[in-house]
Each structure stands twice: as structure tokens, then as C-alpha cells.
ZADO-1210 file (C-alpha; in nm, 4 decimals, padded with zeros to 6 digits):
<atoms>
<atom x="-00.0117" y="-00.0034" z="-00.0159" code="MET" pos="1"/>
<atom x="00.1123" y="00.3544" z="-00.0812" code="LYS" pos="2"/>
<atom x="00.1817" y="00.6198" z="00.1830" code="GLU" pos="3"/>
<atom x="00.0312" y="00.8946" z="00.1774" code="THR" pos="4"/>
<atom x="-00.0197" y="01.2422" z="00.3628" code="ILE" pos="5"/>
<atom x="-00.1907" y="01.2336" z="00.6959" code="GLU" pos="6"/>
<atom x="-00.4210" y="01.5161" z="00.8354" code="LEU" pos="7"/>
<atom x="-00.1239" y="01.5016" z="01.2040" code="PHE" pos="8"/>
<atom x="00.1808" y="01.3476" z="01.1697" code="SER" pos="9"/>
<atom x="00.4431" y="01.3251" z="01.4560" code="LYS" pos="10"/>
<atom x="00.7378" y="01.5199" z="01.4008" code="GLY" pos="11"/>
<atom x="01.0007" y="01.2618" z="01.2081" code="PRO" pos="12"/>
<atom x="01.3131" y="01.1710" z="01.4244" code="LEU" pos="13"/>
<atom x="01.6440" y="01.3579" z="01.2900" code="GLY" pos="14"/>
<atom x="01.4401" y="01.6861" z="01.2234" code="THR" pos="15"/>
<atom x="01.4475" y="01.9876" z="01.4871" code="CYS" pos="16"/>
<atom x="01.3605" y="01.8896" z="01.8066" code="TRP" pos="17"/>
<atom x="01.3817" y="01.5103" z="01.7808" code="TYR" pos="18"/>
<atom x="01.0513" y="01.4458" z="01.7651" code="GLY" pos="19"/>
<atom x="00.8615" y="01.6846" z="02.0371" code="ARG" pos="20"/>
<atom x="00.5867" y="01.8161" z="01.7897" code="TYR" pos="21"/>
<atom x="00.3540" y="01.7380" z="01.5037" code="HIS" pos="22"/>
<atom x="00.2716" y="01.8489" z="01.1332" code="TYR" pos="23"/>
<atom x="-00.0408" y="01.9414" z="01.0345" code="MET" pos="24"/>
<atom x="-00.1184" y="01.8973" z="00.6527" code="GLU" pos="25"/>
<atom x="-00.4840" y="02.0053" z="00.5438" code="PRO" pos="26"/>
<atom x="-00.4345" y="01.9602" z="00.2026" code="TRP" pos="27"/>
<atom x="-00.1956" y="01.8333" z="-00.1080" code="THR" pos="28"/>
<atom x="00.0222" y="02.0667" z="-00.3042" code="GLY" pos="29"/>
<atom x="00.0847" y="02.4250" z="-00.2882" code="CYS" pos="30"/>
<atom x="00.0131" y="02.7002" z="-00.5726" code="GLU" pos="31"/>
<atom x="00.3725" y="02.8963" z="-00.4927" code="HIS" pos="32"/>
<atom x="00.4860" y="02.6110" z="-00.6848" code="SER" pos="33"/>
<atom x="00.8906" y="02.6904" z="-00.6332" code="CYS" pos="34"/>
<atom x="01.0877" y="02.5251" z="-00.8698" code="PRO" pos="35"/>
<atom x="01.3126" y="02.4151" z="-00.5799" code="TYR" pos="36"/>
<atom x="01.0511" y="02.3135" z="-00.3491" code="CYS" pos="37"/>
<atom x="01.1527" y="01.9165" z="-00.2156" code="TYR" pos="38"/>
<atom x="00.7945" y="01.8189" z="-00.1570" code="ALA" pos="39"/>
<atom x="00.7140" y="01.8150" z="-00.5051" code="ARG" pos="40"/>
<atom x="00.9401" y="01.5341" z="-00.5296" code="SER" pos="41"/>
<atom x="00.8813" y="01.3421" z="-00.2245" code="ARG" pos="42"/>
<atom x="00.6877" y="01.0227" z="-00.2845" code="ASN" pos="43"/>
<atom x="00.4274" y="01.0624" z="-00.0017" code="ILE" pos="44"/>
<atom x="00.3378" y="01.3601" z="-00.1764" code="VAL" pos="45"/>
<atom x="00.3501" y="01.2127" z="-00.5280" code="LEU" pos="46"/>
<atom x="00.1098" y="00.9069" z="-00.3845" code="ASN" pos="47"/>
<atom x="-00.1520" y="01.1754" z="-00.2494" code="THR" pos="48"/>
<atom x="-00.1273" y="01.4116" z="-00.5520" code="LEU" pos="49"/>
<atom x="-00.2373" y="01.0765" z="-00.7363" code="GLU" pos="50"/>
<atom x="-00.5009" y="00.9650" z="-00.5405" code="GLU" pos="51"/>
<atom x="-00.6724" y="01.3184" z="-00.5314" code="LYS" pos="52"/>
<atom x="-00.6450" y="01.3304" z="-00.8988" code="HIS" pos="53"/>
<atom x="-00.4728" y="01.6219" z="-00.9078" code="THR" pos="54"/>
<atom x="-00.1177" y="01.8132" z="-00.9194" code="GLU" pos="55"/>
<atom x="00.1236" y="02.0040" z="-00.7100" code="PHE" pos="56"/>
<atom x="00.0135" y="02.3436" z="-00.8361" code="HIS" pos="57"/>
<atom x="-00.3494" y="02.2968" z="-00.7656" code="ASN" pos="58"/>
<atom x="-00.3758" y="02.2241" z="-00.3948" code="PRO" pos="59"/>
<atom x="-00.6603" y="02.0156" z="-00.2636" code="VAL" pos="60"/>
<atom x="-00.7085" y="01.9709" z="00.0945" code="PRO" pos="61"/>
<atom x="-00.7473" y="01.6205" z="00.2243" code="LEU" pos="62"/>
<atom x="-01.1188" y="01.6377" z="00.3018" code="PHE" pos="63"/>
<atom x="-01.4809" y="01.7979" z="00.1765" code="PRO" pos="64"/>
<atom x="-01.4077" y="02.1068" z="00.4293" code="GLU" pos="65"/>
<atom x="-01.6847" y="02.0284" z="00.7218" code="PRO" pos="66"/>
<atom x="-01.5011" y="01.7112" z="00.7613" code="GLU" pos="67"/>
<atom x="-01.1626" y="01.8732" z="00.7747" code="LEU" pos="68"/>
<atom x="-01.2631" y="02.1042" z="00.9851" code="LEU" pos="69"/>
<atom x="-01.4130" y="01.8521" z="01.2293" code="GLN" pos="70"/>
<atom x="-01.0886" y="01.6373" z="01.2312" code="LYS" pos="71"/>
<atom x="-00.9087" y="01.9580" z="01.2991" code="ILE" pos="72"/>
<atom x="-01.1167" y="02.0315" z="01.5639" code="LYS" pos="73"/>
<atom x="-01.1194" y="01.7086" z="01.7671" code="GLU" pos="74"/>
<atom x="-00.7136" y="01.6352" z="01.7322" code="LYS" pos="75"/>
<atom x="-00.6791" y="01.9546" z="01.8318" code="ALA" pos="76"/>
<atom x="-00.9111" y="01.9865" z="02.1272" code="ASP" pos="77"/>
<atom x="-00.7441" y="01.5831" z="02.2493" code="SER" pos="78"/>
<atom x="-00.4627" y="01.7467" z="02.4442" code="GLY" pos="79"/>
<atom x="-00.2136" y="01.5004" z="02.2435" code="GLU" pos="80"/>
<atom x="-00.0427" y="01.7898" z="02.0843" code="ILE" pos="81"/>
<atom x="00.1838" y="02.0248" z="02.2306" code="ASP" pos="82"/>
<atom x="00.3657" y="02.2009" z="01.9409" code="ILE" pos="83"/>
<atom x="00.2435" y="02.2281" z="01.6380" code="LEU" pos="84"/>
<atom x="00.4134" y="02.3166" z="01.2874" code="LYS" pos="85"/>
<atom x="00.1972" y="02.4071" z="00.9711" code="LEU" pos="86"/>
<atom x="00.3418" y="02.2576" z="00.7562" code="SER" pos="87"/>
<atom x="00.5951" y="01.9862" z="00.6483" code="ARG" pos="88"/>
<atom x="00.4574" y="02.0021" z="00.2442" code="TYR" pos="89"/>
<atom x="00.2292" y="02.2662" z="00.1751" code="THR" pos="90"/>
<atom x="00.1839" y="02.6046" z="00.3241" code="ASP" pos="91"/>
<atom x="-00.1136" y="02.6960" z="00.5164" code="ILE" pos="92"/>
<atom x="-00.1417" y="03.0865" z="00.3567" code="LEU" pos="93"/>
<atom x="-00.1469" y="02.9188" z="00.0245" code="THR" pos="94"/>
<atom x="-00.3876" y="03.2226" z="-00.1623" code="PRO" pos="95"/>
<atom x="-00.6518" y="03.0202" z="-00.2528" code="SER" pos="96"/>
<atom x="-00.7510" y="02.9298" z="00.1045" code="PHE" pos="97"/>
<atom x="-00.6287" y="03.2630" z="00.2361" code="VAL" pos="98"/>
<atom x="-00.9429" y="03.4125" z="-00.0327" code="GLU" pos="99"/>
<atom x="-01.1721" y="03.1527" z="00.1079" code="ASN" pos="100"/>
<atom x="-01.1468" y="03.2084" z="00.4399" code="GLY" pos="101"/>
<atom x="-01.0545" y="02.8221" z="00.4956" code="LEU" pos="102"/>
<atom x="-00.7052" y="02.9136" z="00.6429" code="SER" pos="103"/>
<atom x="-00.8829" y="03.1107" z="00.8712" code="TYR" pos="104"/>
<atom x="-01.1136" y="02.9057" z="00.9895" code="ARG" pos="105"/>
<atom x="-00.8588" y="02.6390" z="01.0364" code="ILE" pos="106"/>
<atom x="-00.5978" y="02.8867" z="01.2281" code="LEU" pos="107"/>
<atom x="-00.9245" y="02.9834" z="01.4265" code="LYS" pos="108"/>
<atom x="-01.0026" y="02.6727" z="01.5404" code="ILE" pos="109"/>
<atom x="-00.6132" y="02.5917" z="01.6354" code="LEU" pos="110"/>
<atom x="-00.5619" y="02.9086" z="01.8137" code="ALA" pos="111"/>
<atom x="-00.8525" y="02.8210" z="02.0108" code="GLU" pos="112"/>
<atom x="-00.7743" y="02.4462" z="02.1007" code="SER" pos="113"/>
<atom x="-00.5873" y="02.3163" z="02.3448" code="LYS" pos="114"/>
<atom x="-00.2053" y="02.3116" z="02.1639" code="ILE" pos="115"/>
<atom x="-00.0010" y="02.5375" z="02.3735" code="ARG" pos="116"/>
<atom x="00.2006" y="02.6937" z="02.0459" code="ARG" pos="117"/>
<atom x="00.2131" y="02.6811" z="01.6642" code="ILE" pos="118"/>
<atom x="00.4897" y="02.7634" z="01.4580" code="ILE" pos="119"/>
<atom x="00.3704" y="02.8791" z="01.1087" code="LEU" pos="120"/>
<atom x="00.6405" y="02.8399" z="00.8167" code="THR" pos="121"/>
<atom x="00.5082" y="03.1055" z="00.4895" code="THR" pos="122"/>
<atom x="00.5780" y="03.2023" z="00.1915" code="LYS" pos="123"/>
<atom x="00.2327" y="03.3312" z="00.1902" code="GLY" pos="124"/>
<atom x="00.0209" y="03.6775" z="00.2931" code="VAL" pos="125"/>
<atom x="-00.2092" y="03.6743" z="00.5635" code="PRO" pos="126"/>
<atom x="-00.5488" y="03.8633" z="00.5431" code="ASP" pos="127"/>
<atom x="-00.6868" y="04.1364" z="00.7664" code="GLU" pos="128"/>
<atom x="-00.8899" y="03.8665" z="00.9559" code="LYS" pos="129"/>
<atom x="-00.5666" y="03.6857" z="00.9737" code="ILE" pos="130"/>
<atom x="-00.3759" y="03.9212" z="01.0788" code="ILE" pos="131"/>
<atom x="-00.5847" y="03.9598" z="01.3486" code="GLN" pos="132"/>
<atom x="-00.6306" y="03.6494" z="01.5074" code="LEU" pos="133"/>
<atom x="-00.2423" y="03.6325" z="01.5217" code="PHE" pos="134"/>
<atom x="-00.2416" y="03.9521" z="01.7252" code="GLY" pos="135"/>
<atom x="-00.5301" y="03.8177" z="01.9479" code="GLN" pos="136"/>
<atom x="-00.3174" y="03.4673" z="02.0491" code="TYR" pos="137"/>
<atom x="00.0336" y="03.6219" z="02.0219" code="LYS" pos="138"/>
<atom x="00.1447" y="03.3986" z="02.2848" code="GLU" pos="139"/>
<atom x="00.0381" y="03.1181" z="02.0892" code="LYS" pos="140"/>
<atom x="00.1706" y="03.1337" z="01.7371" code="PHE" pos="141"/>
<atom x="00.5665" y="03.2344" z="01.6185" code="SER" pos="142"/>
<atom x="00.5494" y="03.3477" z="01.2632" code="TYR" pos="143"/>
<atom x="00.8348" y="03.2752" z="00.9699" code="ASN" pos="144"/>
<atom x="00.8248" y="03.4600" z="00.6609" code="GLU" pos="145"/>
<atom x="01.0652" y="03.2920" z="00.4195" code="ALA" pos="146"/>
<atom x="01.2233" y="03.5198" z="00.1500" code="VAL" pos="147"/>
<atom x="01.4976" y="03.5153" z="-00.0267" code="ARG" pos="148"/>
<atom x="01.7579" y="03.8651" z="-00.0247" code="PRO" pos="149"/>
<atom x="01.8266" y="03.8850" z="-00.3652" code="SER" pos="150"/>
<atom x="01.4500" y="03.9273" z="-00.4209" code="ALA" pos="151"/>
<atom x="01.4974" y="04.2901" z="-00.2922" code="ALA" pos="152"/>
<atom x="01.6606" y="04.3771" z="-00.6028" code="LEU" pos="153"/>
<atom x="01.5600" y="04.5242" z="-00.9350" code="ASN" pos="154"/>
<atom x="01.5663" y="04.3505" z="-01.1660" code="PRO" pos="155"/>
<atom x="01.5776" y="04.0327" z="-00.9362" code="ALA" pos="156"/>
<atom x="01.8679" y="03.7874" z="-01.0679" code="PRO" pos="157"/>
<atom x="01.6283" y="03.4961" z="-00.9672" code="LEU" pos="158"/>
<atom x="01.2755" y="03.5501" z="-01.0088" code="GLU" pos="159"/>
<atom x="01.1683" y="03.2685" z="-01.1646" code="CYS" pos="160"/>
<atom x="01.2488" y="03.1127" z="-00.8483" code="LEU" pos="161"/>
<atom x="00.9368" y="03.3375" z="-00.6829" code="ASP" pos="162"/>
<atom x="00.7681" y="03.4094" z="-01.0074" code="SER" pos="163"/>
<atom x="00.4242" y="03.2257" z="-00.8061" code="HIS" pos="164"/>
<atom x="00.4832" y="03.4094" z="-00.5217" code="LEU" pos="165"/>
<atom x="00.3521" y="03.7863" z="-00.3922" code="LYS" pos="166"/>
<atom x="00.6123" y="04.0924" z="-00.4079" code="PRO" pos="167"/>
<atom x="00.8614" y="04.0862" z="-00.1311" code="LEU" pos="168"/>
<atom x="00.7403" y="04.4200" z="-00.0081" code="THR" pos="169"/>
<atom x="00.3802" y="04.2904" z="00.0750" code="GLN" pos="170"/>
<atom x="00.5484" y="04.0151" z="00.2528" code="ARG" pos="171"/>
<atom x="00.7656" y="04.1971" z="00.4489" code="LEU" pos="172"/>
<atom x="00.4968" y="04.4578" z="00.5662" code="ASP" pos="173"/>
<atom x="00.2443" y="04.2000" z="00.6641" code="ALA" pos="174"/>
<atom x="00.5694" y="04.0217" z="00.8975" code="ALA" pos="175"/>
<atom x="00.6290" y="04.3784" z="01.0053" code="ALA" pos="176"/>
<atom x="00.2941" y="04.4298" z="01.1204" code="ARG" pos="177"/>
<atom x="00.2304" y="04.0986" z="01.2595" code="ILE" pos="178"/>
<atom x="00.5732" y="04.1797" z="01.4413" code="SER" pos="179"/>
<atom x="00.4429" y="04.4673" z="01.6209" code="LYS" pos="180"/>
<atom x="00.1544" y="04.2615" z="01.7030" code="ALA" pos="181"/>
<atom x="00.3704" y="04.0967" z="01.9458" code="GLY" pos="182"/>
<atom x="00.3961" y="03.7777" z="01.7562" code="VAL" pos="183"/>
<atom x="00.7679" y="03.6054" z="01.8172" code="LYS" pos="184"/>
<atom x="00.8531" y="03.6943" z="01.4057" code="THR" pos="185"/>
<atom x="01.1450" y="03.5236" z="01.2305" code="THR" pos="186"/>
<atom x="01.2549" y="03.6370" z="00.8399" code="ILE" pos="187"/>
<atom x="01.3547" y="03.2974" z="00.7369" code="HIS" pos="188"/>
<atom x="01.6563" y="03.3338" z="00.4246" code="LEU" pos="189"/>
<atom x="01.5051" y="03.0442" z="00.2370" code="ASP" pos="190"/>
<atom x="01.6580" y="02.8796" z="00.0274" code="PRO" pos="191"/>
<atom x="01.9471" y="03.0854" z="00.0676" code="PHE" pos="192"/>
<atom x="02.1509" y="03.0547" z="-00.2871" code="VAL" pos="193"/>
<atom x="02.5365" y="03.1283" z="-00.2411" code="ALA" pos="194"/>
<atom x="02.6861" y="03.3341" z="-00.4658" code="GLY" pos="195"/>
<atom x="02.3282" y="03.5316" z="-00.5937" code="ILE" pos="196"/>
<atom x="02.1716" y="03.6275" z="-00.2640" code="ASP" pos="197"/>
<atom x="02.5038" y="03.6632" z="-00.0642" code="ASP" pos="198"/>
<atom x="02.6258" y="03.9558" z="-00.2951" code="THR" pos="199"/>
<atom x="02.6798" y="04.3097" z="-00.1151" code="PRO" pos="200"/>
<atom x="02.4014" y="04.4813" z="-00.3553" code="GLU" pos="201"/>
<atom x="02.1908" y="04.2234" z="-00.2764" code="ALA" pos="202"/>
<atom x="02.2273" y="04.2141" z="00.1123" code="LEU" pos="203"/>
<atom x="02.2492" y="04.5780" z="00.1749" code="SER" pos="204"/>
<atom x="01.9406" y="04.6176" z="-00.0188" code="ALA" pos="205"/>
<atom x="01.7069" y="04.3495" z="00.1433" code="PHE" pos="206"/>
<atom x="01.8812" y="04.4008" z="00.4966" code="LEU" pos="207"/>
<atom x="01.8161" y="04.7707" z="00.4633" code="GLY" pos="208"/>
<atom x="01.4201" y="04.6517" z="00.4123" code="MET" pos="209"/>
<atom x="01.3935" y="04.4906" z="00.7539" code="LEU" pos="210"/>
<atom x="01.5557" y="04.7585" z="00.9223" code="LYS" pos="211"/>
<atom x="01.2736" y="04.9682" z="00.7838" code="GLU" pos="212"/>
<atom x="01.0450" y="04.7509" z="00.9628" code="ARG" pos="213"/>
<atom x="01.1943" y="04.6535" z="01.2553" code="GLN" pos="214"/>
<atom x="01.2275" y="04.2684" z="01.1732" code="LEU" pos="215"/>
<atom x="01.5360" y="04.2045" z="01.3955" code="ASN" pos="216"/>
<atom x="01.5419" y="03.7901" z="01.3346" code="ARG" pos="217"/>
<atom x="01.6769" y="03.6343" z="01.1016" code="VAL" pos="218"/>
<atom x="01.7540" y="03.2449" z="01.0462" code="MET" pos="219"/>
<atom x="01.8845" y="03.1151" z="00.6859" code="PHE" pos="220"/>
<atom x="01.9250" y="02.7979" z="00.5302" code="SER" pos="221"/>
<atom x="02.0946" y="02.7202" z="00.1915" code="TYR" pos="222"/>
<atom x="01.9285" y="02.5832" z="-00.1158" code="LEU" pos="223"/>
<atom x="01.9948" y="02.1870" z="-00.1027" code="LEU" pos="224"/>
<atom x="01.9169" y="01.9838" z="-00.4507" code="PHE" pos="225"/>
<atom x="01.8113" y="01.6551" z="-00.4747" code="SER" pos="226"/>
<atom x="01.7511" y="01.4598" z="-00.7985" code="GLN" pos="227"/>
<atom x="01.3692" y="01.4882" z="-00.7973" code="GLY" pos="228"/>
<atom x="01.3945" y="01.8676" z="-00.8098" code="MET" pos="229"/>
<atom x="01.6319" y="01.9075" z="-01.1109" code="ILE" pos="230"/>
<atom x="01.3629" y="01.8934" z="-01.3384" code="PRO" pos="231"/>
<atom x="01.1853" y="02.1423" z="-01.2666" code="SER" pos="232"/>
<atom x="01.4482" y="02.3434" z="-01.2118" code="MET" pos="233"/>
<atom x="01.5770" y="02.3023" z="-01.5600" code="LYS" pos="234"/>
<atom x="01.2493" y="02.4133" z="-01.6450" code="GLU" pos="235"/>
<atom x="01.2003" y="02.7342" z="-01.4952" code="ASN" pos="236"/>
<atom x="01.5796" y="02.8461" z="-01.4240" code="VAL" pos="237"/>
<atom x="01.7781" y="02.9515" z="-01.7777" code="PRO" pos="238"/>
<atom x="02.0506" y="02.7150" z="-01.8279" code="ALA" pos="239"/>
<atom x="02.3741" y="02.9468" z="-01.7891" code="PRO" pos="240"/>
<atom x="02.2565" y="03.0529" z="-01.4257" code="LEU" pos="241"/>
<atom x="02.1604" y="02.7054" z="-01.3450" code="LEU" pos="242"/>
<atom x="02.4621" y="02.5782" z="-01.4356" code="GLU" pos="243"/>
<atom x="02.6852" y="02.8678" z="-01.2306" code="LYS" pos="244"/>
<atom x="02.4846" y="02.7542" z="-00.9600" code="ILE" pos="245"/>
<atom x="02.4757" y="02.4098" z="-00.9161" code="MET" pos="246"/>
<atom x="02.9000" y="02.4367" z="-00.9811" code="ALA" pos="247"/>
<atom x="02.9278" y="02.5029" z="-00.6372" code="ASP" pos="248"/>
<atom x="02.7709" y="02.1931" z="-00.5341" code="TYR" pos="249"/>
<atom x="02.9401" y="01.8718" z="-00.4809" code="ASP" pos="250"/>
<atom x="02.7297" y="01.6101" z="-00.6934" code="PHE" pos="251"/>
<atom x="02.9715" y="01.3393" z="-00.6029" code="SER" pos="252"/>
<atom x="02.7523" y="01.1992" z="-00.2481" code="GLY" pos="253"/>
<atom x="02.4115" y="01.2459" z="-00.1007" code="SER" pos="254"/>
<atom x="02.2947" y="01.2576" z="00.2628" code="ARG" pos="255"/>
<atom x="01.9522" y="01.1646" z="00.3228" code="LYS" pos="256"/>
<atom x="01.7706" y="01.4409" z="00.5396" code="VAL" pos="257"/>
<atom x="01.5841" y="01.1973" z="00.7275" code="LEU" pos="258"/>
<atom x="01.7041" y="00.9072" z="00.8424" code="PRO" pos="259"/>
<atom x="01.5864" y="00.5755" z="00.6304" code="GLY" pos="260"/>
<atom x="01.3899" y="00.8050" z="00.3813" code="GLN" pos="261"/>
<atom x="01.5743" y="00.8073" z="00.0306" code="GLU" pos="262"/>
<atom x="01.3820" y="01.0016" z="-00.1306" code="ASP" pos="263"/>
<atom x="01.5433" y="01.2773" z="00.1077" code="THR" pos="264"/>
<atom x="01.8865" y="01.2467" z="-00.0208" code="ALA" pos="265"/>
<atom x="02.0047" y="01.5650" z="-00.1112" code="SER" pos="266"/>
<atom x="02.3209" y="01.7503" z="-00.2478" code="GLN" pos="267"/>
<atom x="02.4881" y="02.0232" z="-00.0644" code="ALA" pos="268"/>
<atom x="02.7342" y="02.3037" z="-00.1164" code="LEU" pos="269"/>
<atom x="03.0665" y="02.2709" z="-00.1289" code="LYS" pos="270"/>
<atom x="03.2180" y="02.3465" z="00.2272" code="ASN" pos="271"/>
<atom x="03.4713" y="02.6000" z="00.0844" code="ASP" pos="272"/>
<atom x="03.1608" y="02.7871" z="-00.0757" code="ILE" pos="273"/>
<atom x="02.9262" y="02.8087" z="00.2499" code="ILE" pos="274"/>
<atom x="03.2267" y="02.8206" z="00.4409" code="LYS" pos="275"/>
<atom x="03.2671" y="03.1788" z="00.2853" code="ALA" pos="276"/>
<atom x="02.8853" y="03.2823" z="00.2087" code="SER" pos="277"/>
<atom x="02.7832" y="03.1836" z="00.5469" code="VAL" pos="278"/>
<atom x="03.0930" y="03.3896" z="00.6850" code="GLU" pos="279"/>
<atom x="02.9900" y="03.6859" z="00.4482" code="LYS" pos="280"/>
<atom x="02.6411" y="03.6740" z="00.5443" code="VAL" pos="281"/>
<atom x="02.7289" y="03.6540" z="00.9250" code="ALA" pos="282"/>
<atom x="02.9581" y="03.9857" z="00.9455" code="ASP" pos="283"/>
<atom x="02.6434" y="04.1689" z="00.7597" code="ALA" pos="284"/>
<atom x="02.3956" y="04.0315" z="00.9992" code="LEU" pos="285"/>
<atom x="02.6274" y="04.0869" z="01.2951" code="GLU" pos="286"/>
<atom x="02.6995" y="04.4448" z="01.1689" code="ALA" pos="287"/>
<atom x="02.3160" y="04.5211" z="01.1344" code="GLY" pos="288"/>
<atom x="02.2458" y="04.3914" z="01.5041" code="GLY" pos="289"/>
<atom x="02.0305" y="04.1275" z="01.3844" code="PHE" pos="290"/>
<atom x="01.9711" y="03.8581" z="01.5567" code="GLU" pos="291"/>
<atom x="02.0466" y="03.5232" z="01.3576" code="PHE" pos="292"/>
<atom x="02.0891" y="03.1929" z="01.3625" code="VAL" pos="293"/>
<atom x="02.1732" y="02.9051" z="01.0497" code="LEU" pos="294"/>
<atom x="02.0545" y="02.5979" z="01.0097" code="CYS" pos="295"/>
<atom x="02.2825" y="02.3331" z="01.0339" code="SER" pos="296"/>
<atom x="02.5582" y="02.5549" z="01.1061" code="LEU" pos="297"/>
<atom x="02.7471" y="02.2929" z="01.2786" code="LYS" pos="298"/>
<atom x="02.8152" y="02.0424" z="00.9619" code="SER" pos="299"/>
<atom x="02.9990" y="02.4018" z="00.7647" code="VAL" pos="300"/>
<atom x="03.3516" y="02.2822" z="00.8236" code="LYS" pos="301"/>
<atom x="03.5864" y="02.5307" z="00.9933" code="GLY" pos="302"/>
<atom x="03.3477" y="02.8038" z="01.0638" code="PHE" pos="303"/>
<atom x="03.4402" y="03.0343" z="01.3693" code="ASP" pos="304"/>
<atom x="03.0997" y="03.0750" z="01.5512" code="HIS" pos="305"/>
<atom x="03.2023" y="03.1986" z="01.8320" code="THR" pos="306"/>
<atom x="03.3460" y="03.4857" z="01.7414" code="LYS" pos="307"/>
<atom x="02.9626" y="03.6446" z="01.7330" code="TYR" pos="308"/>
<atom x="02.7937" y="03.8374" z="01.9786" code="LYS" pos="309"/>
<atom x="02.5254" y="03.5838" z="01.9942" code="ARG" pos="310"/>
<atom x="02.5281" y="03.1751" z="01.9601" code="ASN" pos="311"/>
<atom x="02.4743" y="03.0917" z="01.5891" code="THR" pos="312"/>
<atom x="02.3779" y="02.7385" z="01.6168" code="ILE" pos="313"/>
<atom x="02.0400" y="02.6734" z="01.5279" code="CYS" pos="314"/>
<atom x="01.8369" y="02.4370" z="01.8137" code="ASP" pos="315"/>
<atom x="01.5118" y="02.4339" z="01.7056" code="GLY" pos="316"/>
<atom x="01.4107" y="02.6876" z="01.9261" code="THR" pos="317"/>
<atom x="01.5749" y="03.0201" z="01.7641" code="PHE" pos="318"/>
<atom x="01.1912" y="03.0598" z="01.5331" code="TYR" pos="319"/>
<atom x="00.9771" y="02.8853" z="01.7965" code="ALA" pos="320"/>
</atoms>
């Protein structure tokens, strides 16, 4: 029997906090349809898309709405979930579900439930009702907007990666409002592309935008390649640019992000490339007075994280 997405699932071992949280997946697929998205090539996602007779760019709820909301309410009020992450394979702020109110109805159920903490990572934009809900339950939510610094440039050198997303300014403005409402808000530079997102021009423009909006918490995760995403990257990124990016990666071996799951195997940046990039970005963030961490910093050989005022190794709690 093929494995398919479950509405709620325990956080897998090998990830942040080592399973002390749950994921919720209200639908399969994502309208953002980012070409680098790891979810679009995961077997569990492909099996669910097939079951629901849809494609990744056309998300479909796992159940009819009344049943979906009832299942979410029952589980959220069961007392079994302490920390909930939204989401592993999709985005709770998928535009069509924000527009028709489904995202709000789900978030309202979660906000009013027994769940202690809700960690939301998104590339979307909340509407007014959702922003008000976050403010009302500011102690319960953690809001993380995933963006890339070079999107601040005009023209953006990798605009093709963000073609289905709302404008950067709109997304940062929403994050700023949520932060000012008292919600723990982090700007997640993800996926960070070495050689493009770490140029002085990109960092200066982008960090200036954050400062203007008093968004002072930053974490960054570098783009990883997997065999499953290469076709969509080739389809969306001009060949010379893609070749330039891929030249910085070590394709001689791979590592599985999650133990035992072959479809999570990925290729990372060459160590000298990521080390130089991390130092450049960390120096800029330190100079700007930002609080920041880097995902998987411990895997960067030779990087001296002790020279910064704050602990820059992410333990899974910085954005939570």
C-alpha cells in the first residue's frame, strides 16, 4: 500500500526537536509551486496527488471542508499535541485558501484549541482577519516568513524562483505588522542561494528593508539540490545561470535529510563555498545588529561561530 499524507503526523526523528512536535497537512500541493520545493518530488506527496487526482500547483484539501475542520478540531482539542508546525509539505497561507477563508477557519480552530504553540512558516501573505487572529493569540503563534535577499533587487537575478509569490514588500509588510502585534516573528532566508543572495548589493538592499520594518530576527538555510527537483529547476531557471549555481555543489555524494528515507537524499554546497558565504552573511547580520542563526551550522567545517555576540547555532528553538 502506498504511503500518503496524513492530516496530523508526529515530527520525524532527525529533525529539529527530535520528534517533540506534530505536523499538520490540511491539503496536498501548493500554489506557490516553487521549482526548488523538495515536497513536489517526495513519494508521499506524489502518492497523495495521484489519489486526489490533482497536480502539485493545484492543492486539494485532504477531506471535504466540514469533515476537515471537524477532524482538526477533534485532534487539536484532544490534548495529544503540544507544539504544532504548519506545515511540512504545503503552506497554510496558500493564496486561494486565504481568499476563500479556509486558512482563517483552520487557524481559528487551532488558536482556540488546547495546543500550546503553533509554528507557522510561509511564503504567503495573511489577510486582515488572519493578522488580527495572530495578534489576539500572540503568545500562541510563531510566524516565520521565508524570503530570499536578492528578491530585493530590481531586476531580481532569480525572479524565476519566485514567480508565483506575492511581492517581497507585501510579504515583509505583513510580517512587520504581525511582529508589532507582539507575535514572535522571524525572517527565514530560505532557500539561500550562494553567490546570488549573498552579494553586497543584495544584502544591503534586503537588510535595509528589514531594518525599516524593525524585523530584527533572521535565520538562513541554504538551497539543497535533490535529484527530484532538478527537472523543475531546469524548466524554470535559464541554463547558464543554473549551471553556475550547480557548479558550487558537491554532487559526488549525498546525504539523507531523514534517516531511512531515500527520497530525502540531497546534495549540499562545497564546504569552501558555504563557509565563505556564511562568513559574509553572518558578518553583515552582526554589523546590522540582527539576532540570527544558521540551520545546520555545525556541518560547516572551519566556521568560527564564537566570534559573534550571540549563539549562531540553531537548536530548533530560535524561531519557535
